[in-house]
C-alpha positions as CSV (number, residue, x, y, z in Angstrom):
1,X,135.7,-50.6,61.5
2,X,133.5,-52.9,59.4
3,X,131.1,-53.4,62.4
4,X,130.9,-49.6,63.0
5,X,130.0,-49.0,59.4
6,X,127.4,-51.8,59.3
7,X,125.9,-50.5,62.6
8,X,125.7,-47.0,61.1
9,X,124.0,-48.4,58.0
10,X,121.6,-50.4,60.2
11,X,120.6,-47.2,62.1
12,X,120.2,-45.2,58.9
13,X,118.0,-47.9,57.4
14,X,115.9,-48.3,60.5
15,X,115.3,-44.5,60.7
16,X,113.9,-44.6,57.2
17,X,111.8,-47.7,57.6
18,X,108.2,-47.2,58.3
19,X,107.9,-50.6,59.8
20,X,110.8,-50.1,62.2
21,X,109.5,-46.7,63.3
22,X,106.0,-48.1,63.9
23,X,107.3,-51.1,65.9
24,X,109.7,-49.0,68.0
25,X,107.1,-46.3,68.7
26,X,104.7,-49.0,69.6
27,X,107.2,-50.6,72.0
28,X,108.0,-47.4,73.7
29,X,104.3,-46.4,74.0
30,X,103.5,-49.9,75.4
31,X,106.3,-49.6,78.0
32,X,105.0,-46.2,79.2
33,X,101.4,-47.5,79.4
34,X,102.4,-50.7,81.3
35,X,104.5,-48.6,83.7
36,X,101.6,-46.2,84.3
37,X,99.0,-49.1,84.8
38,X,101.4,-50.8,87.3
39,X,102.1,-47.5,89.1
40,X,98.4,-46.8,89.5
41,X,97.8,-50.3,90.8
42,X,100.6,-49.9,93.3
43,X,102.0,-53.3,92.2
44,X,103.0,-55.1,89.0
45,X,99.7,-56.3,87.5
46,X,100.5,-56.0,83.8
47,X,103.4,-57.3,81.8
48,X,104.2,-57.0,78.1
49,X,103.4,-60.6,77.6
50,X,99.9,-60.0,78.8
51,X,99.4,-57.2,76.3
52,X,100.1,-59.7,73.4
53,X,97.1,-61.7,74.5
54,X,94.6,-59.0,75.3
55,X,93.4,-58.1,71.7
56,X,92.7,-61.8,71.0
57,X,90.5,-62.0,74.1
58,X,88.0,-59.4,72.9
59,X,85.9,-61.8,70.8
60,X,82.5,-62.1,72.6
61,X,82.7,-65.9,72.6
62,X,86.3,-66.0,73.9
63,X,89.0,-68.1,72.4
64,X,90.5,-71.5,73.0
65,X,93.9,-71.6,74.7
66,X,95.4,-73.5,71.7
67,X,94.1,-70.8,69.3
68,X,95.4,-68.1,71.6
69,X,98.8,-69.7,71.6
70,X,98.8,-70.0,67.8
71,X,97.6,-66.4,67.4
72,X,100.5,-65.0,69.4
73,X,103.0,-67.5,68.0
74,X,103.9,-69.4,71.2
75,X,103.2,-72.8,72.6
76,X,100.1,-73.7,74.7
77,X,102.5,-74.2,77.6
78,X,103.8,-70.6,77.3
79,X,100.3,-69.2,77.2
80,X,98.8,-71.2,80.1
81,X,100.7,-69.4,82.9
82,X,99.8,-66.0,81.5
83,X,96.1,-67.0,81.2
84,X,96.3,-68.3,84.8
85,X,97.6,-64.9,86.0
86,X,94.8,-63.1,84.2
87,X,92.3,-65.5,85.7
88,X,93.7,-65.1,89.2
89,X,93.2,-61.3,88.8
90,X,89.6,-61.8,87.6
91,X,90.4,-60.5,84.1
92,X,89.4,-63.7,82.3
93,X,87.3,-66.9,83.0
94,X,88.7,-70.2,81.8
95,X,86.0,-72.8,81.1
96,X,85.5,-76.1,79.4
97,X,84.9,-75.5,75.7
98,X,81.3,-76.6,75.0
99,X,82.3,-77.8,71.6
100,X,85.2,-79.9,72.9
101,X,85.4,-81.1,76.5
102,X,89.2,-81.5,76.2
103,X,89.7,-77.8,75.3
104,X,89.6,-74.7,77.5
105,X,88.0,-71.5,76.4
106,X,89.3,-68.1,77.7
107,X,86.7,-65.3,78.0
108,X,87.0,-61.7,79.3
109,X,85.1,-61.0,82.5
110,X,83.2,-57.8,83.1
111,X,86.2,-56.9,85.3
112,X,88.5,-57.7,82.3
113,X,86.5,-55.4,80.0
114,X,86.7,-52.7,82.7
115,X,90.4,-53.2,83.0
116,X,90.8,-52.9,79.2
117,X,88.7,-49.8,79.2
118,X,91.0,-48.4,81.9
119,X,94.1,-49.4,79.9
120,X,92.6,-47.6,76.8
121,X,92.1,-44.5,79.0
122,X,95.8,-44.7,79.9
123,X,96.7,-44.9,76.2
124,X,94.4,-41.9,75.6
125,X,96.2,-39.9,78.4
126,X,99.6,-40.7,76.9
127,X,98.2,-39.5,73.5
128,X,97.2,-36.2,75.1
129,X,100.5,-35.8,76.9
130,X,102.5,-36.6,73.7
131,X,100.3,-34.5,71.5
132,X,102.4,-31.4,71.6
133,X,105.3,-33.4,70.3
134,X,103.5,-33.6,66.9
135,X,101.0,-30.8,67.1
136,X,97.2,-31.2,67.0
137,X,96.8,-31.2,63.2
138,X,99.7,-33.6,62.7
139,X,98.5,-35.9,65.4
140,X,95.0,-36.0,63.8
141,X,96.6,-36.8,60.4
142,X,98.8,-39.5,61.9
143,X,95.8,-41.1,63.5
144,X,93.9,-40.9,60.1
145,X,96.8,-42.5,58.3
146,X,97.3,-45.2,60.9
147,X,93.6,-46.0,60.8
148,X,93.9,-46.4,57.0
149,X,97.0,-48.6,57.4
150,X,95.2,-50.7,60.0
151,X,92.3,-51.2,57.6
152,X,94.8,-52.4,55.0
153,X,96.5,-54.8,57.3
154,X,93.2,-56.0,58.9
155,X,90.8,-55.9,56.0
156,X,87.8,-56.5,58.2
157,X,88.4,-53.0,59.7
158,X,87.9,-54.6,63.1
159,X,90.3,-53.9,65.9
160,X,89.9,-57.4,67.2
161,X,92.3,-59.6,65.3
162,X,90.9,-62.5,63.4
163,X,92.4,-66.0,63.4
164,X,93.6,-67.2,60.1
165,X,91.2,-69.5,58.3
166,X,92.4,-73.1,58.6
C-alpha cells in the first residue's frame, strides 16, 4: 500500500516536472531517431551511447579522448570502444594530439559531418510527423521556448557544448 501511494506520488510529480518531461521526451525522440537511422542503414550503425558523444565532436579542432570522456561523465576506457566504432565507420579520425604526443584527438570526418546532417534530417522529419500532435503554432512556440531555455543553459548560445574551464 505504501509503495503504491509513493509510486503514484512519483508519477504525479514527474508529470508536473519540466525537467522530467524534457528528459523523457528527449529519450523517446532519440529512440525513434536511432531506430530510423538504423532502419535506413539496414543494420545497426547508431546506438544511444554514440549520440552522447556526437555533440562534443563538432568542435572544428576536435577533442581529446580524455576530455570527451570527462564531458560525457565516463572513463576513457568506456569512450575508447565507442570512438573506435565511429572511426571504423569513417565518422571520426583519431590522431596524435599535436600538443601532447601521448594524447589522442578525435575529429569528425567529412563523412561524419554528412552523417550528422543526415541525422539532423531524421530529427526534422520526426518533427514534421509529430507536428500535428501539438499544432503548428504551439510547435513554433515550443521551439522558441526551448531555444530560450538552451541559451540559458548554454550561455554561449552555441549548440556545441563547451568543456568546463579547468
